[in-house]
N, C-alpha and C positions, 0 to 999 in steps of 0.2 A: 593490705587486707589479710585477715586470717583465713586459713584454709577451711575452717569450720563454717565461716560465713559464706564462702564461695560454694561450698558443697551443700549448704542448707537448701532443701527443695522449695522452701517458701520464697527464697530470693530468686526471681526470674530475670531481673534486669539490673545490671550494674552500670552506672553512668559516671563518666570521667570527663572533666573539663566542662566548658560552656560553649553553647552554639556561638559561632559557626564551626568551632574546632573541637566540639565535644564528640565523644564516642560512647555508644551503648554496647555492652556485651550481654547477649541473651543466652541464658542457660536452657531456655525452653521457648518454643515458638508455637503459638496457637495454630492449629490446622496442619502441622507438620510432625512427622516422626523422624527421629535422627537416622535410623537405619535406612529409610527411604532417601532422605536428603543427602546423606554422605555419598551415595552412589553417583550423584550428579553434580557435585560441587566443582568449582573452578579454582585453581591456584593462581592468584594474580599478584604481580609485583607492584607494590605501591612505594615508590621512592626507596627501593632496596629492601623493603619489608615484605615477606611472603604472607599473603592473606588468603584464607579460604572463604569463598563466597558461595552462597546457595545459588541454585539455578534460577533463571528468570521465571520459569514456570512455578517453582516453589515460592519465589518472592511474591508473585501474584496471588497464589493460594493463601499464603500467610497474611497478606494485606487484607484479603477478603474475610478471612477467619477472624482477624482482630476486630473488624467492624467499626473501628473508631473513625470519626470524621476525617482526621488527618491522614489515616491510612487509605480510606476510600478516595480522598482527594488525590493522594499520590498515584492511584491507579489511572487517573485521568492524565497524569503528566509523565508516566514512565514510557 
């Protein structure tokens, strides 16, 4: 991927792979502000790879803000 494409503010989601082993990289998340979320992230080890995760509270807030059926359905199963 070119750096210009990654930094383009119109691109909010980059998807790699296919479910069930696909991954989405979000450059913006509805309902959240980076400066607030970064204060509460967790660093998690996933098979030797360090991954930053938003807090549970921010995940809930983002799912509600997205408002898509699949996000609202996720709320029932988290």
